[in-house]
DRENDO-1510 file (C-alpha; in Angstrom, 1 decimal, always signed):
<recs>
REC; n; res; u; v; w
REC; 1; MET; +7.5; -14.3; +33.0 .
REC; 2; LYS; +4.3; -12.3; +33.8 .
REC; 3; LYS; +6.2; -9.1; +33.1 .
REC; 4; VAL; +7.3; -10.4; +29.7 .
REC; 5; LEU; +3.7; -11.4; +28.7 .
REC; 6; ASN; +2.4; -8.0; +29.7 .
REC; 7; LYS; +4.9; -6.2; +27.7 .
REC; 8; LYS; +3.2; -4.6; +24.7 .
REC; 9; VAL; +4.6; -5.0; +21.2 .
REC; 10; SER; +3.3; -3.3; +18.1 .
REC; 11; ILE; +1.2; -5.5; +15.8 .
REC; 12; SER; +3.5; -4.3; +13.0 .
REC; 13; TYR; +6.1; -6.8; +13.9 .
REC; 14; LEU; +3.7; -9.7; +13.1 .
REC; 15; PHE; +4.4; -9.1; +9.5 .
REC; 16; PHE; +7.8; -10.6; +10.1 .
REC; 17; ILE; +6.1; -13.9; +10.9 .
REC; 18; LEU; +5.2; -14.4; +7.2 .
REC; 19; PRO; +8.8; -14.5; +5.7 .
REC; 20; ILE; +10.0; -16.5; +8.7 .
REC; 21; LEU; +7.2; -19.1; +8.3 .
REC; 22; PHE; +7.9; -19.3; +4.5 .
REC; 23; PHE; +11.6; -19.9; +5.2 .
REC; 24; ILE; +10.7; -22.7; +7.6 .
REC; 25; ALA; +8.5; -24.3; +4.9 .
REC; 26; ILE; +11.3; -24.6; +2.4 .
REC; 27; ASN; +14.4; -26.8; +2.6 .
REC; 28; CYS; +16.9; -24.4; +1.1 .
REC; 29; GLY; +19.8; -26.9; +1.2 .
REC; 30; ASN; +18.2; -29.2; -1.3 .
REC; 31; GLN; +17.6; -26.5; -3.8 .
REC; 32; VAL; +21.2; -25.8; -4.8 .
REC; 33; GLU; +23.7; -28.0; -6.5 .
REC; 34; ASP; +26.4; -25.4; -5.8 .
REC; 35; ILE; +26.5; -26.4; -2.1 .
REC; 36; TRP; +28.8; -29.4; -2.9 .
REC; 37; PHE; +31.6; -27.5; -4.5 .
REC; 38; LEU; +31.3; -24.8; -1.9 .
REC; 39; LEU; +31.8; -27.5; +0.8 .
REC; 40; ALA; +34.7; -28.9; -1.1 .
REC; 41; HIS; +36.2; -25.4; -1.3 .
REC; 42; GLY; +35.9; -24.9; +2.4 .
REC; 43; ARG; +37.4; -28.4; +3.2 .
REC; 44; TYR; +40.4; -27.6; +1.0 .
REC; 45; VAL; +41.0; -24.2; +2.5 .
REC; 46; LEU; +41.1; -25.7; +6.0 .
REC; 47; SER; +43.4; -28.5; +5.0 .
REC; 48; HIS; +45.7; -26.8; +2.5 .
REC; 49; GLY; +45.2; -23.0; +2.6 .
REC; 50; ILE; +44.1; -20.6; -0.1 .
REC; 51; PRO; +44.4; -22.2; -3.6 .
REC; 52; HIS; +45.6; -20.6; -6.7 .
REC; 53; VAL; +45.5; -23.7; -8.9 .
REC; 54; GLU; +42.1; -25.5; -9.5 .
REC; 55; PHE; +42.1; -28.7; -7.5 .
REC; 56; LEU; +38.7; -30.4; -7.9 .
REC; 57; THR; +38.6; -31.3; -11.6 .
REC; 58; MET; +40.6; -33.6; -13.8 .
REC; 59; HIS; +42.0; -30.6; -15.7 .
REC; 60; SER; +45.6; -29.7; -14.7 .
REC; 61; ASN; +47.2; -26.4; -13.9 .
REC; 62; LEU; +44.1; -24.2; -14.3 .
REC; 63; HIS; +44.7; -20.8; -12.8 .
REC; 64; PHE; +42.0; -20.4; -10.0 .
REC; 65; VAL; +40.5; -17.6; -8.0 .
REC; 66; MET; +38.3; -18.9; -5.2 .
REC; 67; GLN; +36.1; -15.8; -5.1 .
REC; 68; GLN; +33.9; -17.0; -2.2 .
REC; 69; TRP; +36.7; -18.6; -0.1 .
REC; 70; ALA; +35.5; -17.1; +3.3 .
REC; 71; PHE; +31.9; -18.2; +2.8 .
REC; 72; SER; +32.9; -21.7; +1.7 .
REC; 73; THR; +35.2; -22.1; +4.8 .
REC; 74; ILE; +32.4; -21.0; +7.2 .
REC; 75; LEU; +29.9; -23.2; +5.4 .
REC; 76; TYR; +32.1; -26.3; +5.6 .
REC; 77; LEU; +32.9; -25.7; +9.3 .
REC; 78; ILE; +29.2; -25.6; +10.0 .
REC; 79; TYR; +28.4; -28.6; +7.9 .
REC; 80; ASN; +31.3; -30.6; +9.3 .
REC; 81; TYR; +30.4; -30.0; +13.0 .
REC; 82; ILE; +26.7; -29.5; +13.0 .
REC; 83; GLY; +25.5; -31.0; +9.7 .
REC; 84; SER; +22.6; -30.1; +7.5 .
REC; 85; ILE; +20.6; -28.5; +10.3 .
REC; 86; GLY; +23.5; -26.1; +11.0 .
REC; 87; VAL; +23.6; -25.0; +7.3 .
REC; 88; ASN; +19.8; -24.4; +7.5 .
REC; 89; ILE; +20.1; -22.5; +10.7 .
REC; 90; PHE; +23.0; -20.4; +9.4 .
REC; 91; THR; +21.0; -19.5; +6.3 .
REC; 92; GLY; +18.0; -18.6; +8.5 .
REC; 93; ILE; +20.1; -16.3; +10.7 .
REC; 94; ILE; +21.5; -14.5; +7.6 .
REC; 95; ASN; +17.9; -14.2; +6.3 .
REC; 96; LEU; +16.8; -12.7; +9.7 .
REC; 97; LEU; +19.6; -10.1; +9.4 .
REC; 98; ILE; +18.5; -9.3; +5.9 .
REC; 99; LEU; +15.0; -8.8; +7.2 .
REC; 100; PHE; +16.2; -6.7; +10.1 .
REC; 101; PHE; +18.3; -4.3; +8.0 .
REC; 102; LEU; +15.6; -4.0; +5.4 .
REC; 103; TYR; +13.3; -2.9; +8.2 .
REC; 104; LYS; +16.0; -0.5; +9.6 .
REC; 105; LEU; +16.4; +1.0; +6.1 .
REC; 106; CYS; +12.7; +1.5; +5.7 .
REC; 107; MET; +12.4; +3.0; +9.2 .
REC; 108; LEU; +15.3; +5.4; +8.3 .
REC; 109; LEU; +13.4; +6.5; +5.2 .
REC; 110; SER; +9.9; +6.8; +6.8 .
REC; 111; ASN; +9.9; +6.4; +10.5 .
REC; 112; ASN; +6.6; +4.5; +10.1 .
REC; 113; LYS; +6.9; +1.2; +11.9 .
REC; 114; TYR; +3.8; -0.4; +10.3 .
REC; 115; CYS; +4.7; +0.5; +6.8 .
REC; 116; SER; +8.4; -0.4; +7.3 .
REC; 117; CYS; +7.5; -3.9; +8.6 .
REC; 118; LEU; +5.1; -4.5; +5.7 .
REC; 119; ILE; +7.6; -3.4; +3.0 .
REC; 120; ALA; +10.5; -5.2; +4.6 .
REC; 121; SER; +8.5; -8.5; +4.9 .
REC; 122; ILE; +7.3; -8.3; +1.2 .
REC; 123; ILE; +10.9; -7.8; +0.0 .
REC; 124; ASP; +12.2; -10.7; +2.1 .
REC; 125; LEU; +9.4; -13.0; +0.9 .
REC; 126; LEU; +10.3; -12.2; -2.7 .
REC; 127; LEU; +14.0; -12.8; -2.0 .
REC; 128; GLU; +13.1; -16.2; -0.5 .
REC; 129; LEU; +11.6; -17.3; -3.8 .
REC; 130; ASN; +15.1; -17.8; -5.3 .
REC; 131; PHE; +17.9; -16.0; -3.5 .
REC; 132; ILE; +17.8; -17.1; +0.2 .
REC; 133; LEU; +19.9; -20.2; -0.2 .
REC; 134; PRO; +23.2; -21.5; +1.3 .
REC; 135; ARG; +25.2; -19.6; -1.3 .
REC; 136; PRO; +27.4; -16.6; -0.9 .
REC; 137; GLN; +24.7; -14.4; -2.4 .
REC; 138; ILE; +22.9; -14.3; +1.0 .
REC; 139; ILE; +26.0; -12.5; +2.4 .
REC; 140; SER; +26.4; -10.2; -0.5 .
REC; 141; LEU; +22.7; -9.2; -0.4 .
REC; 142; LEU; +23.0; -8.5; +3.4 .
REC; 143; LEU; +26.1; -6.4; +2.8 .
REC; 144; LEU; +24.5; -4.4; +0.0 .
REC; 145; ILE; +21.5; -3.6; +2.1 .
REC; 146; ILE; +23.8; -2.4; +4.9 .
REC; 147; THR; +25.6; -0.3; +2.2 .
REC; 148; LEU; +22.4; +1.4; +1.3 .
REC; 149; TYR; +21.5; +1.9; +4.9 .
REC; 150; LEU; +24.9; +3.6; +5.6 .
REC; 151; LEU; +24.6; +5.8; +2.6 .
REC; 152; GLU; +21.0; +6.9; +3.5 .
REC; 153; ASP; +22.1; +7.4; +7.1 .
REC; 154; TYR; +24.9; +9.7; +5.9 .
REC; 155; THR; +22.5; +11.6; +3.7 .
REC; 156; LYS; +19.8; +12.1; +6.3 .
REC; 157; ASN; +21.8; +12.3; +9.5 .
REC; 158; LYS; +25.3; +13.1; +8.4 .
REC; 159; SER; +26.3; +10.0; +10.4 .
REC; 160; ASN; +29.9; +8.9; +10.9 .
REC; 161; ARG; +28.7; +5.3; +10.5 .
REC; 162; ILE; +29.5; +5.8; +6.8 .
REC; 163; TRP; +33.0; +4.8; +7.7 .
REC; 164; PHE; +31.7; +1.2; +8.1 .
REC; 165; LEU; +31.7; +1.1; +4.3 .
REC; 166; LEU; +35.4; +0.2; +4.6 .
REC; 167; LEU; +34.5; -2.9; +6.6 .
REC; 168; VAL; +31.7; -3.8; +4.2 .
REC; 169; SER; +34.2; -3.6; +1.3 .
REC; 170; ILE; +36.6; -6.0; +3.0 .
REC; 171; LEU; +33.8; -8.5; +3.9 .
REC; 172; LEU; +32.2; -8.4; +0.4 .
REC; 173; ILE; +35.5; -9.0; -1.5 .
REC; 174; ASN; +36.3; -12.0; +0.6 .
REC; 175; PHE; +32.8; -13.5; +0.9 .
REC; 176; HIS; +31.6; -12.9; -2.7 .
REC; 177; ALA; +34.2; -11.1; -4.9 .
REC; 178; SER; +32.1; -11.2; -8.1 .
REC; 179; ILE; +29.4; -9.0; -6.4 .
REC; 180; TRP; +31.9; -6.5; -4.9 .
REC; 181; PRO; +31.4; -4.0; -7.9 .
REC; 182; MET; +27.8; -3.7; -6.9 .
REC; 183; MET; +28.8; -1.9; -3.7 .
REC; 184; ILE; +30.4; +0.8; -5.9 .
REC; 185; ILE; +27.4; +0.8; -8.2 .
REC; 186; PHE; +25.1; +1.4; -5.2 .
REC; 187; CYS; +27.3; +4.4; -4.2 .
REC; 188; LEU; +27.2; +6.1; -7.6 .
REC; 189; PRO; +23.7; +7.5; -7.4 .
REC; 190; PHE; +24.6; +9.1; -4.1 .
REC; 191; ILE; +27.8; +10.6; -5.6 .
REC; 192; ALA; +25.7; +12.1; -8.4 .
REC; 193; GLU; +23.3; +13.6; -5.9 .
REC; 194; TYR; +26.1; +15.1; -3.8 .
REC; 195; ILE; +27.7; +16.6; -7.0 .
REC; 196; TYR; +24.4; +18.3; -7.6 .
REC; 197; LEU; +24.1; +19.5; -4.0 .
REC; 198; TYR; +27.7; +20.8; -4.1 .
REC; 199; PHE; +27.0; +23.0; -7.1 .
REC; 200; LYS; +23.6; +24.0; -5.7 .
REC; 201; ASN; +24.6; +25.0; -2.1 .
REC; 202; LYS; +28.3; +24.0; -1.6 .
REC; 203; ASP; +27.4; +20.9; +0.3 .
REC; 204; LYS; +30.9; +19.6; +1.1 .
REC; 205; ARG; +29.8; +16.1; +2.2 .
REC; 206; LEU; +30.6; +15.1; -1.4 .
REC; 207; PHE; +34.4; +15.1; -0.6 .
REC; 208; LYS; +34.1; +13.0; +2.5 .
REC; 209; LEU; +32.0; +10.5; +0.6 .
REC; 210; LEU; +34.5; +10.3; -2.2 .
REC; 211; VAL; +37.4; +9.8; +0.2 .
REC; 212; ILE; +35.5; +7.0; +2.0 .
REC; 213; ILE; +34.6; +5.3; -1.3 .
REC; 214; PHE; +38.2; +5.6; -2.5 .
REC; 215; LEU; +39.5; +4.0; +0.8 .
REC; 216; SER; +36.8; +1.3; +0.4 .
REC; 217; ILE; +38.3; +0.4; -3.0 .
REC; 218; LEU; +41.8; +0.3; -1.4 .
REC; 219; CYS; +40.4; -1.9; +1.4 .
REC; 220; ALA; +39.1; -4.4; -1.2 .
REC; 221; PHE; +42.7; -5.3; -2.0 .
REC; 222; ILE; +42.8; -7.0; +1.4 .
REC; 223; ASN; +42.1; -10.4; +0.0 .
REC; 224; PRO; +44.2; -13.4; -1.1 .
REC; 225; TYR; +44.0; -12.6; -4.8 .
REC; 226; GLY; +44.6; -8.9; -5.0 .
REC; 227; ILE; +43.3; -7.1; -8.0 .
REC; 228; GLU; +42.1; -10.4; -9.6 .
REC; 229; ALA; +39.3; -10.6; -7.0 .
REC; 230; LEU; +38.2; -7.0; -7.8 .
REC; 231; LEU; +38.1; -7.8; -11.6 .
REC; 232; TYR; +36.6; -11.2; -11.2 .
REC; 233; SER; +33.1; -10.3; -12.3 .
REC; 234; PHE; +34.5; -8.5; -15.4 .
REC; 235; ASN; +36.3; -11.6; -16.5 .
REC; 236; SER; +33.4; -14.0; -15.7 .
REC; 237; TYR; +30.1; -12.5; -16.7 .
REC; 238; GLY; +28.8; -11.3; -20.1 .
REC; 239; ASN; +30.1; -14.4; -21.8 .
REC; 240; PRO; +27.6; -15.6; -24.3 .
REC; 241; THR; +28.0; -19.3; -23.4 .
REC; 242; ILE; +27.4; -18.6; -19.7 .
REC; 243; ASN; +24.3; -16.6; -20.7 .
REC; 244; LYS; +22.9; -19.5; -22.7 .
REC; 245; MET; +23.7; -22.2; -20.1 .
REC; 246; ILE; +22.6; -20.6; -16.8 .
REC; 247; VAL; +19.0; -19.6; -16.5 .
REC; 248; GLU; +19.6; -16.6; -14.1 .
REC; 249; MET; +22.1; -15.1; -16.6 .
REC; 250; HIS; +19.5; -14.8; -19.4 .
REC; 251; PRO; +18.3; -11.3; -20.4 .
REC; 252; PHE; +14.7; -10.1; -19.9 .
REC; 253; THR; +12.1; -11.9; -22.1 .
REC; 254; LEU; +8.3; -12.4; -22.1 .
REC; 255; ASN; +8.6; -15.5; -24.3 .
REC; 256; PHE; +7.1; -18.3; -22.2 .
REC; 257; LYS; +9.0; -20.8; -24.2 .
REC; 258; TYR; +11.6; -20.1; -21.5 .
REC; 259; TYR; +9.2; -20.4; -18.7 .
REC; 260; SER; +11.4; -19.6; -15.6 .
REC; 261; VAL; +13.1; -16.7; -17.4 .
REC; 262; ALA; +9.7; -15.3; -18.4 .
REC; 263; CYS; +8.4; -15.6; -14.9 .
REC; 264; PHE; +11.3; -13.6; -13.5 .
REC; 265; SER; +10.9; -11.1; -16.3 .
REC; 266; VAL; +7.3; -10.6; -15.4 .
REC; 267; LEU; +8.3; -9.9; -11.8 .
REC; 268; ILE; +11.0; -7.4; -13.0 .
REC; 269; LEU; +8.4; -5.7; -15.1 .
REC; 270; LEU; +5.9; -5.6; -12.2 .
REC; 271; ILE; +8.5; -4.1; -9.8 .
REC; 272; ILE; +9.4; -1.4; -12.4 .
REC; 273; VAL; +5.8; -0.6; -13.0 .
REC; 274; ILE; +4.9; -0.3; -9.3 .
REC; 275; ASN; +7.8; +2.0; -8.8 .
REC; 276; LEU; +6.8; +4.2; -11.7 .
REC; 277; VAL; +3.1; +4.3; -10.7 .
REC; 278; VAL; +4.0; +5.3; -7.1 .
REC; 279; LEU; +6.6; +7.8; -8.4 .
REC; 280; LYS; +4.1; +9.5; -10.7 .
REC; 281; LYS; +1.9; +10.6; -7.8 .
REC; 282; ASN; +4.7; +11.2; -5.2 .
REC; 283; TYR; +7.7; +12.4; -7.2 .
REC; 284; LYS; +8.3; +15.4; -5.0 .
REC; 285; LYS; +9.0; +13.0; -2.0 .
REC; 286; TYR; +11.8; +11.2; -3.7 .
REC; 287; PRO; +15.5; +12.1; -3.5 .
REC; 288; ILE; +17.7; +12.4; -6.6 .
REC; 289; HIS; +19.7; +9.2; -5.9 .
REC; 290; TYR; +16.4; +7.1; -6.0 .
REC; 291; TYR; +15.9; +8.0; -9.7 .
REC; 292; PHE; +19.4; +6.8; -10.5 .
REC; 293; LEU; +18.9; +3.6; -8.5 .
REC; 294; LEU; +15.7; +2.8; -10.2 .
REC; 295; GLY; +17.0; +3.6; -13.7 .
REC; 296; GLY; +20.3; +1.8; -13.3 .
REC; 297; LEU; +19.0; -1.3; -11.5 .
REC; 298; SER; +16.1; -1.7; -13.9 .
REC; 299; PHE; +18.5; -1.6; -16.8 .
REC; 300; MET; +20.7; -4.2; -15.2 .
REC; 301; SER; +17.8; -6.4; -14.6 .
REC; 302; ILE; +16.7; -6.2; -18.2 .
REC; 303; LEU; +20.1; -7.2; -19.3 .
REC; 304; ASN; +20.3; -10.1; -16.8 .
REC; 305; ILE; +17.4; -11.4; -14.8 .
REC; 306; ARG; +19.8; -12.4; -11.9 .
REC; 307; ASN; +20.0; -8.7; -11.1 .
REC; 308; ILE; +16.4; -8.7; -9.9 .
REC; 309; SER; +17.7; -9.3; -6.4 .
REC; 310; PHE; +19.5; -5.9; -6.6 .
REC; 311; LEU; +16.4; -4.3; -8.0 .
REC; 312; LEU; +14.3; -5.6; -5.1 .
REC; 313; ILE; +16.6; -4.3; -2.3 .
REC; 314; GLY; +17.6; -1.1; -4.2 .
REC; 315; THR; +14.1; +0.2; -5.1 .
REC; 316; LEU; +11.3; -1.3; -3.1 .
REC; 317; PRO; +12.4; +0.1; +0.3 .
REC; 318; TYR; +11.7; +3.5; -1.1 .
REC; 319; LEU; +8.0; +2.7; -1.5 .
REC; 320; VAL; +7.7; +3.7; +2.2 .
REC; 321; LEU; +8.3; +7.3; +1.2 .
REC; 322; ALA; +4.9; +7.3; -0.6 .
REC; 323; PHE; +3.0; +5.6; +2.1 .
REC; 324; LYS; +4.6; +6.7; +5.4 .
REC; 325; ASN; +1.8; +9.3; +6.1 .
REC; 326; LYS; -1.0; +7.2; +4.7 .
REC; 327; ILE; -0.7; +4.0; +6.6 .
REC; 328; LYS; -1.1; +4.1; +10.4 .
REC; 329; TYR; -1.8; +1.3; +12.8 .
REC; 330; LYS; -1.7; +1.8; +16.5 .
REC; 331; ILE; -3.2; -1.5; +17.8 .
REC; 332; GLN; -1.0; -3.1; +20.5 .
REC; 333; ILE; -1.0; -6.8; +21.3 .
REC; 334; LYS; +0.1; -8.9; +24.4 .
REC; 335; LEU; +0.1; -12.4; +22.9 .
REC; 336; TYR; +3.2; -11.9; +20.7 .
REC; 337; LEU; +4.8; -15.0; +22.1 .
REC; 338; VAL; +2.2; -17.3; +20.5 .
REC; 339; PRO; +3.5; -17.0; +16.9 .
REC; 340; ILE; +7.1; -17.3; +18.2 .
REC; 341; ILE; +6.2; -20.5; +20.0 .
REC; 342; ILE; +4.6; -21.8; +16.8 .
REC; 343; ILE; +7.7; -21.0; +14.8 .
REC; 344; VAL; +10.0; -22.8; +17.3 .
REC; 345; LEU; +7.7; -25.9; +17.3 .
REC; 346; LEU; +7.6; -26.0; +13.4 .
REC; 347; TYR; +11.3; -25.6; +13.1 .
REC; 348; SER; +12.0; -28.2; +15.8 .
REC; 349; ARG; +9.7; -30.7; +14.0 .
REC; 350; ASN; +11.5; -30.2; +10.7 .
REC; 351; CYS; +14.8; -30.7; +12.4 .
REC; 352; ILE; +13.7; -33.9; +14.1 .
REC; 353; THR; +12.1; -35.4; +11.0 .
REC; 354; GLY; +15.2; -34.8; +8.8 .
REC; 355; TYR; +13.4; -32.3; +6.5 .
REC; 356; TYR; +16.4; -30.0; +6.5 .
REC; 357; THR; +18.9; -32.8; +5.6 .
REC; 358; ILE; +21.0; -31.8; +2.6 .
REC; 359; ARG; +20.8; -34.7; +0.2 .
REC; 360; ASN; +22.0; -35.2; -3.4 .
REC; 361; THR; +19.2; -36.6; -5.5 .
REC; 362; LYS; +21.0; -36.4; -8.8 .
REC; 363; ALA; +24.1; -38.5; -8.4 .
REC; 364; ASN; +24.2; -40.4; -5.1 .
REC; 365; ARG; +23.4; -43.8; -6.7 .
REC; 366; ILE; +26.0; -43.1; -9.4 .
REC; 367; VAL; +28.6; -42.3; -6.7 .
REC; 368; ASP; +27.7; -45.5; -4.8 .
REC; 369; TYR; +28.8; -47.5; -7.9 .
REC; 370; LEU; +31.9; -45.4; -8.3 .
REC; 371; ASP; +32.8; -46.0; -4.7 .
REC; 372; LYS; +32.5; -49.8; -5.3 .
REC; 373; TYR; +34.4; -50.1; -8.5 .
REC; 374; ALA; +36.3; -46.9; -9.5 .
REC; 375; SER; +39.5; -45.3; -8.5 .
REC; 376; LYS; +39.8; -41.7; -7.2 .
REC; 377; ASP; +42.2; -41.1; -10.1 .
REC; 378; ASP; +39.8; -42.2; -12.8 .
REC; 379; LYS; +38.7; -39.5; -15.3 .
REC; 380; ILE; +35.0; -38.9; -15.2 .
REC; 381; PHE; +33.0; -36.9; -17.7 .
REC; 382; THR; +30.2; -35.0; -15.9 .
REC; 383; CYS; +27.6; -32.5; -17.0 .
REC; 384; PHE; +27.2; -29.0; -15.7 .
REC; 385; ASN; +24.6; -29.8; -13.0 .
REC; 386; ASN; +25.8; -33.2; -11.8 .
REC; 387; GLY; +29.5; -32.8; -11.3 .
REC; 388; SER; +29.7; -31.0; -8.0 .
REC; 389; TYR; +28.5; -33.8; -5.8 .
REC; 390; ILE; +30.8; -36.3; -7.5 .
REC; 391; GLU; +33.8; -34.2; -7.0 .
REC; 392; TYR; +32.8; -33.5; -3.4 .
REC; 393; ARG; +33.0; -37.2; -2.9 .
REC; 394; GLY; +36.7; -37.1; -4.1 .
REC; 395; TYR; +36.5; -37.9; -7.8 .
REC; 396; LYS; +38.2; -35.9; -10.6 .
REC; 397; VAL; +35.5; -34.7; -13.0 .
REC; 398; TYR; +35.4; -32.9; -16.3 .
REC; 399; MET; +32.8; -30.3; -15.4 .
REC; 400; ASP; +30.8; -28.8; -12.5 .
REC; 401; SER; +28.5; -25.8; -12.0 .
REC; 402; ARG; +31.3; -23.3; -11.5 .
REC; 403; ALA; +30.9; -22.0; -15.1 .
REC; 404; GLU; +33.3; -19.1; -14.9 .
REC; 405; ILE; +36.4; -21.1; -14.0 .
REC; 406; TYR; +36.1; -22.9; -17.3 .
REC; 407; LEU; +36.7; -19.7; -19.2 .
REC; 408; LYS; +40.1; -19.1; -20.6 .
REC; 409; LYS; +40.0; -15.5; -19.3 .
REC; 410; ASN; +40.0; -17.0; -15.8 .
REC; 411; ASN; +41.9; -20.2; -16.0 .
REC; 412; HIS; +44.6; -18.9; -18.4 .
REC; 413; SER; +44.6; -22.2; -20.3 .
REC; 414; LYS; +41.5; -23.2; -22.3 .
REC; 415; ASP; +37.9; -22.4; -23.0 .
REC; 416; ILE; +36.5; -25.6; -21.5 .
REC; 417; LEU; +33.0; -24.2; -21.2 .
REC; 418; ASP; +32.7; -23.7; -24.9 .
REC; 419; GLU; +33.9; -27.2; -25.5 .
REC; 420; TYR; +31.4; -28.6; -23.0 .
REC; 421; TYR; +28.5; -26.6; -24.6 .
REC; 422; ASN; +29.3; -28.1; -28.0 .
REC; 423; VAL; +29.4; -31.6; -26.5 .
REC; 424; TYR; +26.1; -30.9; -24.7 .
REC; 425; LYS; +24.4; -29.7; -27.9 .
REC; 426; GLY; +25.8; -32.4; -30.1 .
REC; 427; LYS; +28.0; -30.1; -32.1 .
REC; 428; ALA; +31.3; -31.7; -31.1 .
REC; 429; ASN; +33.2; -34.6; -32.7 .
REC; 430; PHE; +32.4; -37.2; -30.0 .
REC; 431; ASP; +35.1; -39.7; -31.1 .
REC; 432; LYS; +37.8; -37.0; -30.9 .
REC; 433; PHE; +36.5; -35.6; -27.7 .
REC; 434; ILE; +36.4; -38.9; -25.8 .
REC; 435; ASN; +39.8; -40.1; -27.2 .
REC; 436; ASP; +41.5; -36.8; -26.3 .
REC; 437; TYR; +40.4; -37.1; -22.6 .
REC; 438; ASP; +40.3; -40.9; -22.4 .
REC; 439; PHE; +37.4; -41.0; -20.0 .
REC; 440; ASP; +37.0; -44.0; -17.7 .
REC; 441; TYR; +33.4; -43.1; -16.9 .
REC; 442; LEU; +30.8; -40.7; -18.3 .
REC; 443; VAL; +27.8; -39.4; -16.4 .
REC; 444; VAL; +25.3; -38.1; -18.9 .
REC; 445; TYR; +21.6; -37.2; -19.2 .
REC; 446; ASP; +19.5; -39.3; -21.5 .
REC; 447; TYR; +18.2; -36.3; -23.4 .
REC; 448; ILE; +21.6; -35.1; -24.7 .
REC; 449; PRO; +23.2; -36.3; -28.0 .
REC; 450; ILE; +26.2; -37.9; -26.3 .
REC; 451; TYR; +23.9; -40.4; -24.6 .
REC; 452; ASP; +22.8; -41.8; -27.9 .
REC; 453; TYR; +26.4; -41.9; -29.1 .
REC; 454; LEU; +27.6; -43.8; -26.0 .
REC; 455; SER; +24.6; -46.2; -26.1 .
REC; 456; ASN; +25.7; -47.3; -29.6 .
REC; 457; ASN; +29.5; -47.3; -28.8 .
REC; 458; SER; +30.9; -50.7; -28.3 .
REC; 459; SER; +33.7; -49.4; -26.1 .
REC; 460; TYR; +31.3; -48.3; -23.3 .
REC; 461; LYS; +28.4; -49.9; -21.4 .
REC; 462; LYS; +25.7; -48.6; -19.0 .
REC; 463; VAL; +26.4; -49.7; -15.5 .
REC; 464; SER; +24.1; -47.5; -13.3 .
REC; 465; LYS; +21.3; -45.0; -13.6 .
REC; 466; GLN; +19.4; -42.5; -11.5 .
REC; 467; LYS; +16.3; -40.9; -12.9 .
REC; 468; ASP; +17.4; -39.4; -16.2 .
REC; 469; ILE; +21.2; -39.8; -15.5 .
REC; 470; TYR; +23.2; -42.7; -16.8 .
REC; 471; LEU; +26.7; -43.9; -15.9 .
REC; 472; PHE; +28.8; -45.3; -18.7 .
REC; 473; GLU; +31.9; -47.3; -18.1 .
REC; 474; LYS; +34.8; -48.3; -20.4 .
REC; 475; LYS; +34.3; -52.0; -21.3 .
REC; 476; ASP; +37.9; -52.9; -20.6 .
REC; 477; TYR; +36.9; -52.5; -16.9 .
REC; 478; SER; +36.1; -56.0; -15.6 .
REC; 479; ASN; +33.5; -55.1; -13.0 .
REC; 480; SER; +29.9; -54.2; -13.6 .
REC; 481; GLU; +26.8; -53.7; -11.5 .
</recs>
């Protein structure tokens, strides 16, 4: 023990304490409605295998691609055997891996420990604001950082580790198929640089890189859905209804009428400005592929604010190139175990007090009523943000937060998302809509037009509520709360 305490560790590593403490301070499992359909996905895979027909909703025979089947399966196994704490620990471990590979990437670029720890910690803190959640995006972010590290390692050291891109491709297509094209997008700037180097000095590494990327594309076919998984993002994103409904799919705007979108837009602008300011004074230090990464990822973020996560991991690590010879810190410390002990104690406290328990605060009272009076075969209208938990509990719902599966391009049947959007905005014929589906129950927010319609409809009655959500039941049902 004395030897361990006497071991000297650079003070640089203390920067890692900041993102770790911030992660401990948040309950990531309570921030995401998507976790319930992910758990339902994993439960289905373990019981029935890989699905090709949608199985959670009341809609029949919808073609289905479970684009995050591997992540969902692992998440359900953890939740089923360890519970909410396990989900939080799993998310924390992936976050630590993200932090570690960000550090390794920065060190590869600069070989400055202090600067690398600082930049990696800042990036991870920014990611924790909205992206370090029990969703497949944590795996895809980790794999994309590893992709960038392998490409830089190949460029700087001619490393054969570049062959690991094949494994990254297989993992990414199975854990988060919609993000798989980003791996190729991250490769394109390096291809452009190697084309330049080939014509300049006959650098033949271009051909090896092209072969590896081609094989990575072939490896992506190792998934249960074949080419459908590779094309998933092209069929799912860019739809105007999705862009209007989902905050993170909005384009860049500084109009604070859309507050959350504007806040992310300000951060995007800040990241771009910081890169440009640093680049102006240090442009000779930067490789060609950085310019393409900055330009391409900035453009993507302006089109869609969700892409800010790619902008963060694809441009900010390169700030170390400007500061690697300007920031030096040689202080050594012996008491590095103190913050580690504090972290362990805080995490243990949160586990014991139930802080990390994954709860549903939007529909649990509604489900309690359904469990008492409804049948699992009843047809239940739900809105976009309250359907996932209800279907996880075994009921057949009209809608959940998996927006892309309700597009005709994906389900090969009907544009249900457009239909829902018209209902949500009060543009639909409510009489026809309800008669066509013959709903037994409707779960609606009190601020949407269909709530007023149901309140004045003699065929339905309010039977339960939770905050701003109301449960309406057909009056021919004899039971009420």
